[in-house]
matplotlib code that plots the C-alpha trace (Angstrom):
import matplotlib.pyplot as plt

x = [16.6, 15.8, 16.6, 15.2, 11.9, 11.6, 12.2, 9.5, 7.0, 7.7, 7.2, 4.0, 2.7, 3.6, 2.0, -1.3, -1.2, -0.7, -2.6, -5.8, -5.8, -5.1, -8.0, -10.2, -8.6, -8.8, -12.4, -13.0, -11.1, -12.6, -16.0, -15.3, -14.8, -12.3, -11.1, -12.9, -11.2, -12.8, -11.1, -14.3, -14.9, -17.1, -18.8, -18.3, -16.1, -16.6, -13.9, -11.4, -12.5, -12.1, -8.6, -7.5, -8.3, -6.5, -2.9, -4.1, -5.9, -2.7, -0.7, -3.1, -3.2, 0.6, 0.8, -1.7, 0.0, 3.5, 2.4, 3.9, 1.2, -1.0, 0.6, -0.9, 2.2, 5.9, 8.5, 7.1, 3.6, 0.7, 1.7, -1.9, -1.2, -1.4, 1.0, 1.3, 4.1, 7.8, 7.0, 5.2, 2.2, 4.3, 4.2, 0.4, 0.1, 2.7, 0.9, -2.3, -0.8, 2.0, -0.2, -1.7, 1.7, 3.2, 0.1, 0.0, 3.6, 3.1, 0.3, 2.5, 5.2, 2.8, 1.8, 5.5, 6.2, 2.9, 1.8, -1.0, -2.7, -3.7, -7.4, -9.4, -12.7, -11.8, -13.5, -16.4, -16.9, -18.4, -20.8, -21.9, -22.5, -23.8, -21.4, -19.7, -16.1, -15.1, -15.6, -12.4, -10.3, -11.9, -11.2, -7.9, -9.5, -12.5, -10.2, -8.1, -11.1, -12.8, -9.4, -8.9, -12.5, -12.8, -9.4, -10.8, -9.1, -5.8, -5.8, -6.1, -3.0, -0.9, -1.6, 0.0, 2.8, 4.0, 2.7, 4.1, 6.2, 8.5, 9.5, 10.5, 12.5, 14.2, 15.4, 16.5, 18.2, 18.4, 16.5, 18.1, 17.2, 13.9, 12.4, 13.4, 12.4, 9.3, 8.3, 8.7, 6.6, 3.9, 3.9, 3.6, 0.7, -1.2, -0.4, -3.8, -5.5, -2.8, -3.6, -7.3, -6.5, -6.0, -4.0, -2.9, -5.8, -4.9, -4.0, -0.4, 3.0, 4.1, 0.9, 0.8, 4.5, 5.4, 2.4, 3.8, 7.2, 5.7, 3.6, 6.7, 8.6, 5.8, 5.5, 9.2, 9.2, 5.8, 6.9, 9.8, 7.5, 5.1, 7.9, 9.4, 6.2, 5.7, 9.2, 9.1, 5.6, 6.0, 2.4, 0.8, -1.8, 0.2, 0.8, -2.9, -3.9, -1.2, -2.2, -5.9, -5.4, -3.0, -5.8, -8.2, -5.8, -6.1, -5.2, -6.5, -4.4, -5.8, -9.0, -7.1, -5.1, -6.8, -5.2, -6.5, -4.1, -1.0, 0.8, 3.6, 5.1, 3.8, 0.2, 1.0, -0.9, 2.0, 4.4, 2.0, 1.5, 5.3, 5.6, 2.8, 4.5, 8.0, 7.7, 6.6, 9.6, 11.9, 10.3, 10.5, 14.2, 14.7, 12.8, 15.0, 18.2, 16.9, 16.1, 19.5, 21.2, 19.1, 20.7, 19.4, 17.2, 15.3, 15.0, 13.6, 9.8, 8.2]
y = [-24.3, -25.5, -22.2, -23.3, -24.3, -21.1, -19.0, -21.2, -20.6, -16.9, -16.6, -18.6, -16.3, -13.1, -14.4, -15.1, -12.1, -9.7, -11.7, -12.2, -8.7, -6.8, -8.6, -7.2, -3.7, -3.5, -4.6, -1.6, 0.7, -0.6, -0.1, 3.6, 4.2, 6.5, 7.3, 10.5, 13.6, 13.1, 9.7, 7.7, 5.3, 6.4, 3.0, -0.8, -0.7, -4.5, -5.0, -3.0, -4.7, -8.1, -7.1, -6.4, -10.0, -11.7, -11.6, -13.8, -16.2, -16.2, -17.3, -20.1, -21.3, -21.3, -23.3, -25.8, -26.1, -26.5, -28.7, -26.3, -26.9, -24.6, -24.5, -21.7, -21.0, -21.7, -22.1, -21.4, -21.0, -18.7, -16.5, -16.4, -17.1, -14.4, -14.4, -11.5, -13.2, -12.2, -8.6, -9.3, -7.3, -4.1, -4.6, -5.0, -1.7, 0.0, -1.1, 0.6, 3.8, 4.4, 5.6, 8.3, 9.5, 9.7, 11.2, 13.9, 14.7, 14.7, 17.3, 19.3, 19.3, 20.4, 23.4, 24.1, 24.3, 26.2, 28.2, 29.9, 26.5, 26.6, 27.2, 26.7, 27.2, 24.6, 21.4, 21.4, 17.7, 18.6, 21.0, 18.3, 15.8, 18.4, 17.3, 19.3, 20.4, 18.5, 15.3, 16.0, 15.2, 11.8, 11.1, 9.2, 6.8, 6.2, 5.6, 3.1, 1.2, 1.1, 0.3, -2.7, -3.9, -3.4, -4.7, -7.2, -5.7, -5.1, -8.8, -9.8, -7.8, -8.6, -12.3, -12.2, -9.6, -9.9, -13.4, -15.0, -12.8, -11.2, -14.4, -15.9, -12.8, -12.5, -16.1, -15.7, -12.3, -11.0, -8.1, -5.2, -6.4, -8.0, -4.7, -2.8, -5.4, -6.3, -2.7, -1.9, -4.9, -4.0, -0.4, -1.7, -3.9, -0.7, 0.9, 0.3, 2.1, 4.8, 5.4, 6.1, 8.5, 6.5, 8.5, 11.3, 12.1, 12.7, 16.3, 16.3, 16.9, 13.9, 12.0, 9.0, 8.2, 10.4, 8.8, 5.3, 6.3, 7.9, 4.7, 2.5, 4.8, 4.8, 1.0, 0.5, 2.5, 1.3, -2.2, -1.7, -1.0, -3.7, -6.2, -5.1, -5.6, -9.0, -10.1, -9.1, -10.5, -13.6, -12.8, -11.0, -9.4, -6.3, -5.6, -6.1, -3.6, -1.1, -1.2, -0.8, 2.1, 3.7, 3.5, 5.2, 8.2, 9.0, 12.7, 15.7, 18.3, 17.2, 19.0, 22.3, 22.1, 23.9, 22.5, 25.5, 27.7, 25.6, 27.1, 26.2, 22.7, 21.8, 22.0, 19.2, 16.1, 13.7, 16.1, 16.7, 13.0, 12.5, 15.4, 14.0, 10.6, 11.9, 11.2, 7.7, 7.2, 8.3, 5.9, 3.2, 3.8, 3.4, 0.1, -1.0, -0.2, -2.2, -5.2, -5.0, -5.0, -8.0, -11.4, -13.8, -15.7, -12.5, -11.3, -14.4, -14.5, -17.8]
z = [-1.2, -4.7, -6.5, -9.8, -8.2, -6.3, -9.4, -11.2, -8.4, -8.4, -12.2, -12.0, -9.3, -11.1, -14.3, -12.6, -10.3, -13.3, -15.8, -13.8, -12.3, -15.5, -17.1, -14.4, -14.5, -18.3, -18.3, -16.0, -18.4, -21.6, -20.1, -20.3, -16.6, -14.9, -11.4, -10.4, -9.0, -5.6, -5.3, -6.2, -9.1, -12.0, -12.1, -12.3, -9.2, -8.9, -11.4, -9.3, -6.1, -7.7, -8.9, -5.3, -4.3, -7.2, -5.8, -3.0, -5.4, -7.6, -4.5, -3.7, -7.3, -7.5, -4.3, -5.7, -9.1, -7.7, -4.8, -2.3, 0.3, 2.4, 5.8, 7.9, 9.9, 9.9, 7.1, 3.6, 5.0, 4.2, 7.2, 8.4, 12.1, 14.7, 17.7, 20.2, 22.2, 22.3, 21.6, 18.3, 19.5, 18.9, 15.2, 15.1, 17.1, 14.9, 11.8, 12.9, 14.2, 11.7, 8.8, 11.0, 12.0, 8.6, 7.0, 9.7, 9.1, 5.4, 5.6, 8.0, 5.4, 2.7, 4.9, 5.6, 1.9, 1.1, 4.2, 2.3, 1.9, 5.6, 5.6, 8.9, 7.0, 4.3, 5.5, 3.1, 3.7, 7.0, 5.4, 3.1, 5.9, 8.3, 11.1, 13.7, 13.1, 16.3, 14.4, 12.6, 15.7, 15.9, 12.2, 12.7, 15.2, 13.0, 10.0, 12.0, 13.1, 9.6, 8.0, 10.3, 10.1, 6.4, 5.3, 2.8, -0.3, 1.6, 2.6, -1.1, -1.9, 1.1, 1.0, -2.5, -2.3, 1.3, 2.0, -1.2, -3.5, -0.9, 0.9, -2.5, -3.5, -0.2, -0.4, -4.0, -3.9, -0.4, 1.3, -0.6, -4.1, -3.0, -1.7, -4.8, -7.4, -5.4, -5.0, -8.7, -9.7, -7.2, -8.6, -12.1, -11.1, -10.4, -13.7, -15.4, -12.5, -12.5, -16.2, -15.4, -12.5, -9.4, -6.8, -9.2, -11.4, -15.0, -15.1, -14.1, -15.8, -17.9, -17.6, -17.4, -17.2, -14.2, -12.5, -13.3, -11.9, -8.8, -8.1, -8.4, -6.1, -3.5, -3.7, -3.1, 0.1, 1.2, 0.6, 2.9, 5.8, 4.9, 4.6, 7.9, 9.9, 8.2, 8.9, 12.6, 13.3, 11.0, 9.9, 7.0, 9.3, 10.4, 6.7, 6.0, 8.7, 7.8, 4.1, 4.9, 7.4, 4.9, 2.2, 4.6, 4.9, 8.6, 9.3, 11.1, 9.2, 5.8, 6.6, 6.9, 3.7, 0.8, -2.4, -4.4, -2.5, -3.5, -6.4, -8.8, -9.2, -5.7, -7.1, -9.6, -8.3, -8.8, -7.0, -4.1, -3.7, -3.3, -0.9, 1.2, 1.4, 2.1, 5.9, 5.0, 2.8, 5.6, 8.0, 5.3, 4.9, 8.7, 8.7, 5.8, 7.7, 10.7, 8.5, 6.9, 10.3, 11.4, 11.1, 8.5, 10.9, 11.8, 8.3, 6.7, 6.3, 7.2]

ax = plt.figure().add_subplot(projection="3d")
ax.plot(x, y, z, "-o")
ax.set_aspect("equal")
plt.show()
């Protein structure tokens, strides 16, 4: 491995991934837009959508500038191939199902910590759509399907972070440092959106700095799982699917948790976000231990 060249490629990628994306994000911010309390954008969402695709474009541009090539599969490739042989199918299935499992456990934890928040009559979303309450129990399946089918934005991120950045970092510094440094950088990449309310809103203790820290923490742990399924499958597609299904937030219990009944520090949006994702963090740590115990040949991506 030419270490100096790998570092150069990594720095070029990060420069373009952050530079191009933050231009799009700040164009959104300076246009007077914010992330609404209901999780929707206040307008000009094309800038945000564009930003999600730019890590992939940054990876392609870096490969072109540094003459790295555009191999679809194999060593130092784009990791675009799909193989279900040798047990690799398990990681595709795991990627689709895992978000449902850890979100369900996360909402169960919230109810355990705040029992008064359980409210069977809370699902006002059904009142707005005029649907039957039984549709709630099909929600995880629908979110998995829509997440996989509509994984356009997730592909833009994962082709850059897991398809390009993480293989470079693993080669340079090993798995342990790579998942921490890579996760922090991925979290920092979100900071402009965190500032305008993405994930946490803007009414929480220590805004926006605790939100910045919580985003980095989440990305470190989430990055462990995404790197794990990428390493094991030798493809970015499980990470793409997991990322997309995660963003769709599949859960049945979420419709029975009334946030207005959560009191104290647990009602803080940044704190509740961390509580919700504690099961994911536990699973991420397990995946990290598995990767650490794997031999070098199994751990390397591409």
